[in-house]
FITOR-827698 format. One record per residue (C-alpha): x, y, z; residue number from 1. Coordinates in Angstrom, 3 decimals. Layout:
! FITOR-827698
X Y Z NUM .
...
//
This chain:
! FITOR-827698
-18.758 100.203 100.960 1 .
-17.729 103.698 102.011 2 .
-16.624 102.426 105.440 3 .
-14.332 99.884 103.799 4 .
-12.974 102.599 101.529 5 .
-12.066 104.837 104.463 6 .
-10.492 101.969 106.404 7 .
-8.267 101.025 103.480 8 .
-7.250 104.653 102.968 9 .
-6.013 104.735 106.554 10 .
-4.196 101.413 106.276 11 .
-2.417 102.699 103.159 12 .
-1.302 105.876 104.900 13 .
-4.017 108.328 103.865 14 .
-6.107 110.012 106.550 15 .
-8.783 112.630 105.971 16 .
-7.762 116.036 107.293 17 .
-4.093 115.109 107.591 18 .
-2.563 114.220 104.248 19 .
-5.757 114.032 102.180 20 .
-8.943 116.100 102.014 21 .
-12.153 114.204 101.276 22 .
-15.382 115.906 100.237 23 .
-18.740 114.129 99.960 24 .
-21.787 114.669 97.780 25 .
-24.747 112.336 98.250 26 .
-27.110 111.911 95.304 27 .
-30.076 110.809 97.504 28 .
-31.774 109.357 94.431 29 .
-33.198 106.328 96.231 30 .
-34.972 108.243 98.967 31 .
-35.572 111.826 97.851 32 .
-34.735 112.655 94.230 33 .
-36.268 109.629 92.549 34 .
-37.674 110.729 89.182 35 .
-35.495 110.561 86.028 36 .
-35.520 114.353 85.833 37 .
-34.435 114.706 89.469 38 .
-31.673 112.102 89.089 39 .
-30.304 113.944 86.088 40 .
-30.510 117.230 88.000 41 .
-28.565 115.779 90.948 42 .
-25.963 114.436 88.564 43 .
-25.522 117.855 86.978 44 .
-25.108 119.408 90.431 45 .
-22.490 116.807 91.380 46 .
-20.577 117.531 88.170 47 .
-20.693 121.269 88.876 48 .
-19.247 120.713 92.358 49 .
-16.534 118.403 91.024 50 .
-15.531 120.924 88.380 51 .
-15.278 123.622 91.053 52 .
-13.227 121.464 93.447 53 .
-10.948 119.950 90.780 54 .
-10.179 116.860 92.894 55 .
-7.159 114.669 92.228 56 .
-9.555 111.746 91.966 57 .
-13.352 111.580 91.844 58 .
-14.861 108.497 93.521 59 .
-18.265 107.384 92.243 60 .
-20.535 104.906 94.026 61 .
-23.586 103.179 92.519 62 .
-25.228 103.031 89.105 63 .
-27.121 106.316 89.292 64 .
-23.990 108.310 90.053 65 .
-22.110 106.414 87.369 66 .
-24.751 107.119 84.722 67 .
-25.299 110.788 85.580 68 .
-21.830 111.835 86.779 69 .
-19.113 109.496 85.518 70 .
-20.387 109.012 81.967 71 .
-20.819 112.750 81.236 72 .
-17.217 113.200 82.444 73 .
-15.812 110.378 80.305 74 .
-12.718 111.322 78.271 75 .
-12.145 114.486 80.321 76 .
-9.236 115.414 82.586 77 .
-11.068 114.119 85.688 78 .
-9.567 110.902 87.058 79 .
-12.527 108.741 88.138 80 .
-12.677 105.536 90.200 81 .
-16.072 103.860 90.611 82 .
-17.510 101.178 92.856 83 .
-20.883 99.539 93.393 84 .
-21.940 99.524 89.730 85 .
-24.318 96.600 89.187 86 .
-24.936 96.789 85.449 87 .
-22.151 95.384 83.264 88 .
-19.751 98.145 82.114 89 .
-20.204 97.041 78.512 90 .
-23.851 98.159 78.599 91 .
-22.858 101.641 79.747 92 .
-20.023 101.693 77.223 93 .
-22.566 101.094 74.452 94 .
-24.315 104.325 75.529 95 .
-21.221 106.451 76.140 96 .
-17.723 105.179 75.443 97 .
-15.610 105.360 78.590 98 .
-13.338 102.309 78.193 99 .
-11.488 100.422 75.494 100 .
-11.577 97.218 77.547 101 .
-11.812 96.175 81.180 102 .
-8.149 95.157 81.197 103 .
-6.972 98.452 79.659 104 .
-9.662 101.133 80.148 105 .
-7.665 103.612 78.091 106 .
-9.368 106.829 79.173 107 .
-10.052 108.412 82.566 108 .
-12.365 105.919 84.303 109 .
-11.602 102.709 86.196 110 .
-13.094 100.921 89.186 111 .
-14.654 97.851 90.741 112 .
-18.044 96.568 89.601 113 .
-20.776 95.093 91.770 114 .
-22.115 92.735 89.128 115 .
-24.536 89.967 89.998 116 .
-23.036 86.964 91.767 117 .
-25.799 84.677 90.575 118 .
-23.331 81.928 89.697 119 .
-22.139 81.740 93.310 120 .
-25.719 81.911 94.575 121 .
-26.820 79.097 92.253 122 .
-23.865 76.956 93.314 123 .
-24.873 77.551 96.929 124 .
-28.441 76.414 96.206 125 .
-27.178 73.251 94.508 126 .
-25.061 72.471 97.557 127 .
-28.122 72.853 99.782 128 .
-30.496 70.991 97.449 129 .
-28.414 68.462 95.453 130 .
-31.542 67.165 93.703 131 .
-32.397 70.609 92.263 132 .
-32.339 70.538 88.462 133 .
-34.458 73.465 87.290 134 .
-34.718 77.134 88.172 135 .
-36.562 80.147 86.872 136 .
-35.691 83.836 86.987 137 .
-38.237 86.486 87.920 138 .
-37.215 90.102 87.419 139 .
-38.914 93.453 87.556 140 .
-39.467 95.174 84.227 141 .
-40.278 98.479 85.902 142 .
-36.861 100.038 85.343 143 .
-33.974 99.492 82.905 144 .
-31.758 98.874 85.952 145 .
-33.332 95.579 87.031 146 .
-33.955 94.455 83.469 147 .
-30.304 95.011 82.561 148 .
-29.152 93.092 85.630 149 .
-31.415 90.150 84.774 150 .
-30.254 90.249 81.157 151 .
-26.645 90.184 82.371 152 .
-27.459 87.102 84.471 153 .
-29.136 85.371 81.526 154 .
-26.202 86.238 79.247 155 .
-23.751 84.841 81.797 156 .
-25.746 81.620 82.106 157 .
-25.633 81.174 78.333 158 .
-21.917 81.969 78.100 159 .
-20.844 80.001 81.177 160 .
-23.383 77.221 81.806 161 .
-20.719 75.239 83.672 162 .
-20.949 77.813 86.494 163 .
-24.681 77.209 86.944 164 .
-25.319 73.663 88.232 165 .
-29.089 74.235 88.155 166 .
-30.527 74.671 84.662 167 .
-32.422 77.856 83.830 168 .
-35.789 76.680 82.512 169 .
-37.331 80.111 81.968 170 .
-37.023 83.834 82.672 171 .
-39.865 86.271 83.294 172 .
-39.972 90.076 83.307 173 .
-42.946 91.434 85.214 174 .
-44.461 94.843 85.853 175 .
-47.646 93.950 87.717 176 .
-48.004 92.466 91.175 177 .
-50.827 90.246 89.927 178 .
-48.498 88.829 87.280 179 .
-45.920 87.893 89.906 180 .
-48.595 86.193 92.017 181 .
-49.730 84.200 89.008 182 .
-46.181 83.050 88.254 183 .
-45.556 81.899 91.807 184 .
-48.846 79.996 91.806 185 .
-47.783 78.238 88.598 186 .
-44.310 77.398 89.909 187 .
-45.742 75.965 93.125 188 .
-47.214 73.183 90.963 189 .
-44.407 72.878 88.391 190 .
-42.209 69.843 89.078 191 .
-39.585 71.158 86.650 192 .
-38.893 74.207 88.822 193 .
-37.031 73.523 92.061 194 .
-35.793 77.011 92.969 195 .
-36.659 80.589 92.020 196 .
-34.077 83.312 91.378 197 .
-35.661 86.664 92.226 198 .
-34.536 90.170 91.234 199 .
-37.179 92.823 91.714 200 .
-38.342 95.650 93.956 201 .
-41.523 97.606 93.349 202 .
-44.289 96.481 91.018 203 .
-47.586 98.008 89.935 204 .
-50.979 97.121 91.322 205 .
-53.927 96.659 88.967 206 .
-54.922 100.265 89.705 207 .
-51.551 101.509 88.465 208 .
-50.247 102.445 91.898 209 .
-46.891 101.189 93.138 210 .
-46.696 98.207 95.492 211 .
-43.940 98.369 98.088 212 .
-41.118 95.846 97.990 213 .
-41.878 94.700 101.543 214 .
-45.478 93.847 100.689 215 .
-44.349 91.797 97.689 216 .
-41.740 89.881 99.691 217 .
-44.226 89.203 102.495 218 .
-46.669 87.704 99.993 219 .
-43.914 85.483 98.551 220 .
-43.005 84.224 102.021 221 .
-46.623 83.451 102.829 222 .
-47.470 81.758 99.531 223 .
-44.411 80.272 97.826 224 .
-43.751 76.592 98.480 225 .
-40.330 76.698 96.853 226 .
-37.131 78.471 97.928 227 .
-36.453 81.881 96.445 228 .
-32.830 82.975 96.407 229 .
-31.290 86.335 95.592 230 .
-27.996 87.984 94.724 231 .
-28.888 91.038 96.828 232 .
-27.896 89.593 100.197 233 .
-29.401 92.621 101.964 234 .
-32.774 90.991 101.254 235 .
-32.011 87.719 103.065 236 .
-32.938 89.068 106.552 237 .
-36.431 89.836 105.210 238 .
-36.996 86.124 104.726 239 .
-35.569 85.108 101.375 240 .
-34.005 81.647 101.558 241 .
-30.450 82.816 100.986 242 .
-27.988 84.450 98.694 243 .
-24.368 84.842 97.722 244 .
-23.396 88.402 97.014 245 .
-20.653 90.972 97.070 246 .
-18.960 91.721 100.379 247 .
-19.513 95.473 100.176 248 .
-17.106 96.291 102.991 249 .
-14.177 94.512 101.346 250 .
-15.265 95.804 97.946 251 .
-14.844 99.319 99.346 252 .
-11.291 98.449 100.316 253 .
-10.674 97.148 96.802 254 .
-11.905 100.475 95.383 255 .
-9.599 102.360 97.766 256 .
-6.579 100.485 96.421 257 .
-7.302 101.875 92.954 258 .
-7.912 105.379 94.305 259 .
-4.530 105.333 96.051 260 .
-2.828 104.255 92.831 261 .
-4.248 107.388 91.188 262 .
-3.200 109.524 94.160 263 .
0.299 108.121 93.742 264 .
0.464 109.266 90.142 265 .
-0.969 106.438 88.006 266 .
-3.627 107.195 85.417 267 .
-7.033 105.519 85.490 268 .
-6.437 104.601 81.847 269 .
-3.827 102.029 82.916 270 .
-5.633 100.538 85.947 271 .
-7.867 97.536 85.091 272 .
-11.590 97.520 85.820 273 .
-12.227 94.523 88.080 274 .
-15.019 92.456 89.527 275 .
-15.210 92.230 93.340 276 .
-12.712 89.779 94.801 277 .
-14.696 89.053 97.942 278 .
-18.133 87.500 98.383 279 .
-20.500 86.713 101.221 280 .
-22.844 83.766 101.798 281 .
-26.015 84.575 103.746 282 .
-28.638 82.017 104.785 283 .
-32.017 82.395 106.462 284 .
-32.471 79.345 108.695 285 .
-36.018 80.353 109.604 286 .
-37.119 80.261 105.970 287 .
-35.234 77.013 105.323 288 .
-36.922 75.363 108.292 289 .
-40.313 76.724 107.254 290 .
-39.866 75.026 103.865 291 .
-38.496 71.846 105.445 292 .
-35.090 72.151 103.782 293 .
-32.038 71.242 105.907 294 .
-28.852 73.276 105.480 295 .
-25.618 71.224 105.283 296 .
-23.425 71.774 108.333 297 .
-20.331 72.432 106.214 298 .
-22.127 75.312 104.482 299 .
-23.220 76.766 107.815 300 .
-19.589 76.758 108.918 301 .
-18.508 78.956 106.001 302 .
-21.612 81.183 105.854 303 .
-20.885 84.825 106.618 304 .
-24.323 85.614 108.027 305 .
-26.995 83.268 109.358 306 .
-30.453 84.594 110.208 307 .
-32.820 82.814 112.579 308 .
-35.871 84.968 111.899 309 .
-37.620 86.720 109.034 310 .
-38.174 90.436 109.535 311 .
-41.290 90.372 107.326 312 .
-42.722 87.297 109.077 313 .
-41.793 88.006 112.700 314 .
-44.119 85.315 114.007 315 .
-41.885 82.553 112.688 316 .
-38.441 81.926 114.183 317 .
-35.943 79.148 113.685 318 .
-36.334 76.431 116.304 319 .
-33.143 74.510 117.058 320 .
-33.564 70.781 117.379 321 .
//
């Protein structure tokens, strides 16, 4: 997303070191500072740096930075533009008011969300498997982040069922690895479930220790008889069947457009909060072939990325006929 942001800056006449000065602060909360206390500490440090720099506009990427930097600065003099926020803004607004509405934020924060594109992903699955009638959602209940995303998906399905051509039969929030295994074993035999919508990372083992995401995905690939699709298209190369998600590069450019509007004198209060305009369709042909599911040629023609192997099952590769 940041690459797209920088490219759009340049195309709109702004270049770092020439007519604009850009400073970076990386939260590192997914690799280094992972506990709630550490995330809050990193947020406080970012705020301290922003207050010292007094930037014309503060750009925030991702949910952690939004929660621990943008929200504490809501209704201040800082002009803030965000991107890459997965959880619906309304959920954050219920915690700390930062907007009056998406169309007219009203205060000092605007941006571009990265909300789930589960409707697009479900439409893609229906195009691949026209006979599919039932799906289930499996989400991690380990963190509020994944639970909120799954709840947003469920809410959207209930509000806009016409956008979901495969009916949601059930939704499950899991914490334990053994619970996920049990669910997949049940769905393997359930004729009412044709596809599985997955949204989870780490889970707990029976001993209370964390199980890595890669181990969980590998087990799914080795044991599930039904296609699992995702909205996080970064997971498709691992071996998930496919997904339709946000084009992060073009989303970065969309964020940059709003930043430039602030640089040119507009206030964030008057710039609408938007969903991403651009999406990507990713398909794993190796997984599709492994499950015996053909991919329509017209979908392959419009797919943005097509994978012929599964990084977590390297022994299986797509074999062209």
